[in-house]
C-alpha positions in Angstrom: -9.2 -14.7 -14.4 -7.8 -12.2 -12.0 -5.3 -11.0 -14.6 -8.1 -10.4 -17.0 -10.0 -8.3 -14.7 -6.9 -6.6 -13.8 -6.3 -5.6 -17.5 -9.9 -4.5 -18.1 -10.5 -2.5 -15.0 -7.1 -0.7 -15.2 -7.3 0.0 -18.6 -10.9 1.6 -18.3 -9.6 3.6 -15.3 -6.6 4.9 -17.1 -8.9 6.1 -20.0 -11.5 7.6 -17.8 -8.8 9.2 -15.4 -6.6 10.8 -17.7 -8.4 14.2 -17.6 -7.7 14.5 -13.8 -4.2 13.3 -14.2 -3.1 15.8 -16.6 -3.7 18.7 -14.7 -1.7 16.9 -11.7 1.2 16.2 -13.8 1.2 20.0 -14.8 1.1 21.2 -11.2 3.8 18.9 -9.9 6.1 19.9 -12.8 5.9 23.7 -11.9 5.7 23.1 -8.1 7.9 21.5 -5.3 11.0 20.2 -6.6 9.7 19.9 -10.2 9.4 16.2 -10.2 6.1 14.5 -11.4 6.7 10.9 -10.7 8.6 9.0 -8.1 10.0 5.6 -9.2 10.9 3.3 -6.6 12.4 -0.4 -7.0 10.0 -2.9 -5.6 9.9 -6.7 -5.3 7.2 -8.4 -7.5 6.1 -12.0 -8.4 8.9 -14.7 -8.6 11.1 -12.1 -6.4 11.9 -10.1 -9.7 12.1 -6.5 -9.2 10.3 -3.7 -11.1 9.7 0.0 -10.9 6.7 1.1 -8.9 5.2 4.3 -10.2 3.7 7.2 -8.0 3.4 10.7 -8.0 6.1 12.5 -6.3 4.7 13.7 -3.0 8.2 13.8 -0.9 11.5 15.4 -1.1 13.8 13.5 -4.0 16.3 12.5 -1.1 13.7 11.2 1.2 14.8 7.5 1.3 18.2 8.8 3.1 16.6 11.0 5.3 14.7 10.6 8.8 12.7 7.0 8.8 13.9 5.9 5.3 11.5 4.0 3.5 8.9 4.0 6.4 6.5 7.1 6.3 4.9 8.5 9.4 2.1 10.8 9.8 2.9 14.8 9.2 6.4 13.5 7.9 8.6 16.6 7.4 10.0 15.1 4.1 6.3 15.4 2.6 5.7 18.3 0.3 2.7 20.6 0.6 1.1 19.2 -2.4 2.0 15.8 -1.5 0.1 15.9 1.6 -3.2 16.3 -0.2 -2.1 13.8 -2.7 -1.2 11.3 -0.3 -4.6 11.8 2.0 -6.7 11.3 -1.0 -4.5 8.3 -2.2 -4.3 10.1 -5.7 -0.4 9.8 -5.5 -1.3 6.0 -6.0 -3.0 6.2 -9.2 0.0 6.1 -11.6 0.2 2.5 -10.1 -2.8 1.7 -12.7 0.2 1.6 -15.3 1.9 -1.2 -13.1 -1.4 -3.2 -12.9 -2.0 -2.7 -16.8 1.9 -3.9 -17.6 1.4 -6.7 -15.2 3.9 -5.9 -12.7 1.0 -5.8 -10.0 -2.7 -6.6 -9.3 -5.4 -4.7 -7.7 -5.4 -6.9 -4.9 -2.2 -8.6 -3.3 0.5 -8.1 -0.7 1.9 -4.4 -0.9 5.1 -4.4 -3.3 7.9 -4.4 -0.9 11.4 -2.7 -1.1 14.3 -5.1 -0.6 15.0 -3.6 2.9 11.4 -4.2 4.1 11.1 -7.5 2.6 14.4 -8.6 4.5 12.4 -7.9 7.6 9.8 -10.7 7.1 10.3 -14.7 8.2 11.3 -16.9 5.2 7.8 -18.5 5.1 6.0 -15.1 4.6 8.9 -14.2 1.9 8.2 -17.3 0.1 4.3 -16.9 0.0 4.5 -13.5 -1.0 6.6 -14.3 -4.0 3.9 -16.5 -5.5 1.4 -13.8 -6.2 1.6 -10.4 -7.8 1.8 -7.3 -5.3 -1.3 -5.3 -5.0 -2.3 -1.8 -5.4 -4.3 -2.6 -2.2 -4.7 -5.8 -0.2 -5.6 -7.4 3.2 -2.5 -5.9 5.1 -3.1 -2.5 3.3 -6.7 -2.3 4.4 -5.9 -3.3 8.2 -2.8 -1.1 8.2 -4.4 1.7 6.4 -3.7 4.2 9.3 -0.1 2.9 9.6 1.5 6.4 9.1 -0.5 7.8 12.0 0.1 4.7 14.2 3.8 5.3 14.0 3.6 9.0 14.4 4.0 9.2 18.4 6.5 6.1 18.7 9.6 7.1 20.3 11.2 4.3 18.0 9.0 3.8 15.0 11.5 1.7 13.2 11.6 -0.5 15.9 7.7 -1.0 16.4 7.4 -1.5 12.7 9.8 -4.4 12.6 8.9 -6.0 15.8 4.9 -5.6 16.0 3.6 -4.3 12.6 5.8 -6.6 10.5 5.0 -9.8 12.1 1.2 -9.4 12.1 1.3 -7.9 8.6 3.1 -11.0 7.4 0.5 -13.2 8.7 -2.1 -11.2 7.0 -0.5 -11.3 3.8 0.1 -15.2 4.4 -3.8 -15.6 4.7 -4.3 -13.5 1.6 -2.3 -16.0 -0.6 -3.7 -19.0 1.1 -7.5 -17.7 0.7 -7.1 -15.9 -2.8 -9.9 -16.5 -5.1 -11.8 -14.1 -7.6 -14.4 -13.4 -4.8 -11.9 -12.3 -2.5 -10.4 -10.1 -5.0 -13.8 -8.2 -5.4 -14.5 -8.1 -1.7 -11.2 -6.7 -1.2 -11.8 -4.0 -3.9 -15.1 -3.1 -2.4 -13.7 -3.0 1.3 -10.8 -0.7 -0.1 -13.0 1.7 -1.8 -15.3 1.7 1.4 -12.6 2.5 3.9 -11.2 5.3 1.7 -14.6 6.8 2.0 -15.3 5.9 5.7 -11.9 5.3 7.2 -13.0 4.8 10.7 -15.0 1.8 9.4 -14.7 -1.7 10.8 -16.2 -3.5 8.0 -13.0 -5.3 7.4 -13.2 -7.2 10.4 -16.8 -8.4 9.6 -16.2 -9.5 5.8 -12.8 -11.1 6.6 -14.1 -12.5 10.0 -11.5 -15.3 10.1 -8.2 -13.1 9.9 -5.4 -14.1 12.3 -5.9 -12.4 15.7 -4.0 -9.2 16.2 -1.1 -9.5 18.9 -1.6 -7.4 22.0 1.2 -4.8 21.1 -1.5 -3.5 18.5 -4.1 -3.1 20.9 -5.7 0.5 20.4 -4.2 0.9 17.1 -6.4 -1.3 14.6 -9.6 0.8 13.9 -11.6 -0.3 17.1 -10.8 -4.2 16.9 -12.3 -5.6 19.8 -9.4 -7.5 21.5 
């Protein structure tokens, strides 16, 4: 049933948003480094890899620079136009093609690179492989300010691996164990809500039985009451 809605909604959105996407494609082609799309190999359902589509927002060689595949706020690798596309999440729209083709769903764990996937424990890895990765998901909603969170860290890679990753893994496990068509639509609604109201704490109310965050995230998770 979820796959049916993925095809239906992504197909409608592609048709409706095409007039918006064409000017963006033209602008990107004649600005920055002339790249329109950024393709990156990510892990999908069953451990199979696919190419994730995004609008190009960073320097071509960015995976080999600075913090690698982890992005922080005001990342120097982000192009001027890319900052707007990332802040508005427009850079994610090409993933509608991934959803339509069956690589992804609207809701699920975010598709990981092989490097970041390897940080997670084996239990989390096995559960994540059972479902399609998502354009959004519980982990994405809770960590929607991840880039800002990592900005002032003296060692963002260490904080990501030791603090963010274990809790995000628990959130992804929670999603896999609780997935339903109701949760699918709730997560879509909450995703849209927090894009409009980024400081909202609605996720903690709607998903009230989420695993408790660790103390190392105190003060970072959108006013969660520890």
